[in-house]
C-alpha positions as CSV (number, residue, x, y, z in Angstrom):
1,G,-16.7,5.0,24.1
2,L,-19.5,7.1,25.7
3,F,-20.9,9.7,23.4
4,C,-23.0,12.3,25.2
5,S,-24.8,15.5,24.3
6,L,-26.5,18.0,26.6
7,S,-30.2,18.8,26.0
8,P,-31.7,21.2,25.5
9,T,-29.0,22.5,23.3
10,H,-28.1,26.1,23.8
11,S,-25.8,26.9,20.8
12,Q,-23.9,30.1,20.7
13,M,-21.6,31.4,18.0
14,F,-18.7,33.6,18.8
15,A,-17.0,35.6,16.1
16,A,-13.3,36.2,16.7
17,E,-10.7,38.0,14.8
18,E,-8.0,35.7,13.5
19,N,-5.1,37.7,14.9
20,V,-6.4,37.7,18.5
21,D,-4.3,35.6,20.9
22,F,-7.0,33.7,22.7
23,R,-4.7,32.7,25.6
24,I,-4.1,36.3,26.5
25,H,-7.9,37.0,26.2
26,V,-8.6,34.1,28.7
27,E,-5.8,35.2,31.0
28,N,-7.2,38.7,31.1
29,Q,-10.8,37.5,31.7
30,T,-9.6,35.2,34.4
31,R,-7.8,38.0,36.1
32,A,-11.0,40.1,36.1
33,R,-13.2,37.2,37.3
34,D,-13.2,38.3,41.0
35,D,-14.9,41.6,40.1
36,V,-17.5,40.5,37.6
37,S,-17.9,36.8,37.6
38,R,-21.1,35.1,38.7
39,K,-22.2,31.5,38.8
40,Q,-24.7,30.4,36.2
41,L,-26.9,27.3,37.0
42,R,-28.9,25.4,34.4
43,L,-30.8,22.2,34.5
44,Y,-30.0,19.6,31.8
45,Q,-30.3,16.0,30.9
46,L,-27.2,14.3,29.5
47,Y,-28.1,11.9,26.7
48,S,-25.9,8.9,25.9
49,R,-26.0,8.0,22.3
50,T,-24.3,4.7,23.2
51,S,-27.1,3.5,25.5
52,G,-29.9,5.5,24.0
53,K,-30.8,6.7,27.5
54,H,-29.9,9.5,29.9
55,I,-27.0,9.7,32.3
56,Q,-28.1,9.3,36.0
57,V,-26.2,10.3,39.0
58,L,-27.3,7.7,41.6
59,G,-24.8,8.7,44.3
60,R,-21.4,7.2,43.8
61,R,-22.7,5.2,40.9
62,I,-23.3,6.7,37.5
63,S,-25.7,5.0,35.1
64,A,-26.6,5.6,31.4
65,K,-30.0,3.9,31.7
66,G,-32.2,6.8,32.7
67,E,-35.5,7.5,31.0
68,D,-36.4,11.0,29.8
69,G,-37.5,13.1,32.8
70,D,-36.1,10.6,35.4
71,K,-35.4,12.4,38.7
72,Y,-31.8,11.0,38.8
73,A,-31.2,12.2,35.2
74,Q,-31.8,15.9,36.2
75,L,-28.3,17.4,36.1
76,L,-27.4,20.9,37.4
77,V,-24.6,22.4,35.2
78,E,-22.7,25.1,37.1
79,T,-20.5,27.5,35.1
80,D,-18.8,30.7,35.9
81,T,-19.2,33.7,33.6
82,F,-16.3,32.9,31.4
83,G,-17.0,29.1,31.1
84,S,-13.5,28.2,32.4
85,Q,-15.0,26.0,35.2
86,V,-17.9,23.6,34.6
87,R,-19.4,21.4,37.3
88,I,-22.2,18.8,36.7
89,K,-24.2,17.7,39.7
90,G,-27.1,15.3,40.1
91,K,-30.0,17.4,41.3
92,E,-31.5,14.6,43.3
93,T,-28.4,13.2,45.0
94,D,-26.1,16.4,45.2
95,F,-23.2,14.2,43.9
96,Y,-21.0,15.6,41.2
97,L,-20.2,13.8,38.0
98,C,-16.5,13.1,38.1
99,M,-13.9,10.9,36.4
100,N,-11.5,8.7,38.3
101,R,-7.9,8.1,37.4
102,K,-8.9,5.2,35.1
103,G,-11.3,7.4,33.2
104,K,-14.5,5.9,34.7
105,L,-17.4,8.1,35.5
106,V,-18.1,8.2,39.3
107,G,-20.2,10.4,41.7
108,K,-18.5,12.3,44.4
C-alpha cells in the first residue's frame, strides 16, 4: 500500500465531551457553512514512506518519485472551515489528486 504523510505537520488536538453526538454537531456546522465558511489554502508536500520520495502531480499522471522541494511535489491543500471537504491540487499543473474506481491515484 501507499503510506503518506503531510509535511509540515500541523497537529491540532480537539477536546470533546463524551456525551456529544458528533453527527449532530457536524450537521449543525454544515448547515451554518454558508454564513461563516471560508476556504483555507495551505502548501504542503506529501511524503510517501513506501518510495521514500514525495508525491508529484505531473498532470494526469501521479508519481511518488519527487525530491524534496520539487516543483511538481508542491501541493495546495484546500479545505473549508469545518474540514468536511478537502481538495489536493498540484501547484505547478493545477491538476487535482484523485482516485479512480480501481483505487489508483490519478490527476484530473
